[in-house]
N, C-alpha and C positions, 0 to 999 in steps of 0.2 A: 285604147290604152294600151303606152309599151309600159310591161312592166322586167324588170329585171328582175332576179333570184339570182343571188349569190348560193352558192350550193347547192345550188338545186335539182341534183340529180343522189341525192345523199336520200336520211332516211325522212326526217322531215319536209325538206326543200318538197322532194318529190309528189309529195301527196296535196304540197301546198299549192306545184305548179299541176296536176291535173284539176283541181278546184278551181285555177283563173282560168285556166282552158277552156272547164265547161264553162264559166261567165264570158266566154267573148274578147278578150285580156289577151293580145299580143304578149307572150311571155318569149324573154330573150334568157337563156340560164348560164350559168358562171360556173364554169366546176374547175378544177384540177386534178381530180376523180382517184383523189390522195387516199379516199375510204367508199369510191361508190368505185362501181362500172357506165362506161361506156352500154352496155345494156338495157339500164332503168330508163332512157332515153325513149328507146322504141320499146318499150312498155308502158308507158309515160302515153304513145302515140294510142298505141294499143287500146288502151281506156280510152281516149278523150278523141283519138280519131281523126289528130290532126299533132302535128310536133310541134316542138318548143324549137325556136332555132338557140345553139347552142355554140360556146365559142370557153373550149378551154383552157383555163387561163389562172392563175394565183391571184388568188387579188392582193400577197403579200409584191408582187413583181409590181412596183409602181410606176413606173414606164410603159410597162403594159395597159395597164388599167384608166390610162390618161391615155392611151392609143385607142382602146375601146369606150372609152368617152366623145372621145371625137367622133369615132365612126355614128357613134348611137346616140346626137344631141339630140333628139325627141324623144328621153326618159319622161315617164309624167310619174314611176314611183321604185323605190327597190326594196325590197323583202332580205333581207342581211343574214344569212345563218352559216356561211362561209369561217367554222371555226374549230376548233378543237373542245373537247366535252366531255370529257369523261374524269370525277373527280379526284380517284385515285393516281393516274397515269401523270392528272396535273400536281400531284405532291411530289410524286419523283422526277419530274422535268417543268418543273414552271416555267423555264427560261422560254421553252416553245411555244410554252400557251401565251405568255406574254408576249414574243414577237409572233404568233398564228394569231392572237384574239386581239389585241390592242393593235400593234401596225398594223394592219389590214384596217381594220375602221378608221383610224385618221387615213390611210390612204381612199378609202370608198367619201368618205367624209371630204375631202381635199375636193376631190372630183363634183361634188354632190352639190357643193355652194358655188359653185359657178352656175349653175344649171339656173332660169331665171323664176322657178316654180320646185319645189326640190322635195320629196315625198319619200318617210326612211320607217316601213318597221323596221326594230331592233328582236331579235334573236336571245331577249334576255332568262332567266332562270330563277326560283326561288331558294336557288342557295345565297341573291343578295343578304337575304335576312339573315341566314346564319342559324342557331338553333332561336327560337322565335322563343319569349316570353310568354305570348298569348298565342293559341290556338283555339279555330282556326285564323288563320297570319292574312289581316288585312293591307291591302295598299299604306295602312300611313304605318304600320309597323314602325321601329324604329333599325335604320341600314348599320348591325354593330359589324367588327369587322372579323371579313369571312373566313370559315372553316380550312378553305382549299385555297391552294392559287388559281385554281379555274374558278371558284365561287369571286376569286376579286376580281378576276379581269372580266367577272359580269356588271359588278359593282364601279369599275372602272370606267368602262362603257358606256354606263349612262350618267355616270359624271362627264365625261369627255361629251357626249351627244345636247346634255342640256346646255352646257358652256356655249355650244355654237347653238342652240337653238335660241339660245339668251341673245345675241348679239348678232343673227344671220336671221331676217323677219321671214325670208322666203322660205326658210329651210324649216317643215314640221316633222316631228317626230312621233310612235307611239312605238315603248319597249311594252312587249308582252313577258310577264313575269310567266313560266308556266314549270308545270310542277313534272310527274315522269311521264312521257309520252310513251305505249304500248299498241302491239295492235298493227294492221295492218290491214290494205283498200281490201273490199269486200273480194274484188278477184282474184285476188289474191296475184297480181301482178306485177305488186311493189310493196316492198317491206324492210324492217331491219335486217340486215344483212353486212351485220360489223365485219369487218377484216380481222384477221384473228382471234385469238381470244375475248371473248364479248367481257367488255366493262361496264354491263349494264343488267340485271337480274331476269329479266324477260325471256332474252336473246337465248341467258345463259341455260335456265331455265328448259328453254325447246331443243335446243341444241343434248341438252340431259335423254330430255326424253326420248329424242331421236334413235340416239345412242355413238350421236360424234364426242358428249365429251360422259367419262364413268366418272362425275360424283360432282355434285351442287355444291358449290360453297356459303352458306351461310356465314355472314362476317356479325359474329355476338352474338347473342343470345342472354346476355343482362343490361339489356337498356332498361330504362323504368318503362314499362309498356304492359302492355294486357298477357303478352310471350313473352315480353323480352328481348325482341328480333323489333327490329327500325319498321317508324311505320311511315309512308307514305303516299302522296296521293296520284292515282297511275290514272291516265287520264288515255283515252282510245285517240290514235293520231288522226282520224278521221274528223271530229269533233274540232282537236287543234289547228287542225290544217283550215278549217273553217272560223275558229275565231280570225286570223290572218288575216284572211281576204276581209271577210267584214271590218277590220280594225286599218285597214289600208283603204276601202270604201268609204268611211269616217273623215280618213285626211283627202281624201281627192274629189269629194262632192257635200263638206257641212263641213261650215267654220268651226273647229276642236276646239274646247274652252281652251286650250293651252296649244302653246308653241310642240310642247314635251309633255306629255304624257304617258299613265305608263298606270298595267293592267293584269291581273293576276288570271290564270287562266289553268282550271283546276272542274276535278267533279266536285269537290269541297266535303270531299269523303276520303279519311284517311286508313287504310289498309298495310298489314305490318305482314313482315316478307311473308313467313308459315302461311298467314290466310292467305295469301295469293299461293305459294306451293300448294294447298290444298283445293283451291278454288279451281287451278289450271288439274292437276288429280281428279278432279270431277267434270268439267266439260273433255276433257281427252279421253279418260278411263285408263290412263297412264299412270304407274306407280314413279315417281321422284326419289332416283340413288344420292339423299344430301348429308352435307354433314354439316356442324355447329362447327365456326374457328375463332380464332380472337377476329375482334375490330377493326375495321378498316381507317385508317390515319382520314380524317375531313370529312367524314359522313356524322351526320347530326342523330339525334334522336326523334326524334317525332318533326314534321310537318305538311302539312295538308291546308287548304287555300279559304280563302273564303274571296267567293266570288260575286258578291250582290254588284260592284261596280259595277263588273263587263256584261252585269245583266241590266243595270241598269242604265246603263249609258248605250253600250253598245250591242244592246236588242242579241244578246249573247247568253247560254247556258248548256251545259256539256249532253248529250243523247245518252251515250252509251254506256251501258255499266261493266261493271269487271268483269265480268263474265262476258258477254258479247266480243269484250277486247283481247278475253285471252284465245278463246274460239279463235276469231282470227288471227293470230299470233302461230296458235297452232297448223292454221292452216294456211298461214303463209308456209312457216317451213315446211311441210310438207310438201308442198307444191317446188319451193327450193328444191329439193334434193328429190324428189320425184320418186316420195313413199307412202305406198298406202296399207294401214291398219288393217 
């Protein structure tokens, strides 16, 4: 079966491509290389023993996307990652996020609905819940106004997909609402490598530990949590990648309960920023220079998942611990910089 992965050279996308190739899917990667490099394609080949087809394309290019689908008229499914993803950046540049995350999705769905059978896995986020009143959060939690434009694009994205699936029975989709991906592939050939200043905690930690950053900023120590820092559910990217493939196989090979379904993908355990820092120091042996600064606009106090639905319906649960994920992140950072301690 032929599966298209948009943003397939990005952090999560590349790990999903590896999982798909391991299960003998024919994979076509679309990426505009705005937050990835072509070297990822060759490292995927080193891991998988085969290279996916690659098309350099921006999904916001409506005409280019239409041409792609004419060329690949035998597509069985699409996993959609091509989007901007930083909460803080979205607050500062909302129009970029609405253009990149909403327009691209609409153009993609316009092509999918032309297919005789369309299957879509949507990269959603726990940000759709905002600050949930009850933790761990379930899929039944109310969707409240988003705390950031990024979160809003994920809410709107799910609504758009739901509306399409409702009137186009041949279109089926699953939105995976995942929490905070960290870690890297065990080979240290692919991992999180943000271009410019990291927007996420763990790459900022590893870059500080290796000396690329002078100091790690911890945004706020006055949250109502055990140590005053924000709490998140940190999931190993390899666990997350496996969830995408399992969800895709549900769409391809079984009669899903509804045309549109949602699943939380996380570990079910919340860890504070300071807990992550201390755990990293333990597994790496590297002390971190960090400083408490003011809260970052758009951040919620705490978010961690109830994953019972994913376990019961998909048969998926996270396997890796926080320690294992952070160890792989550090191994990846060392490999990228070609440094040993």
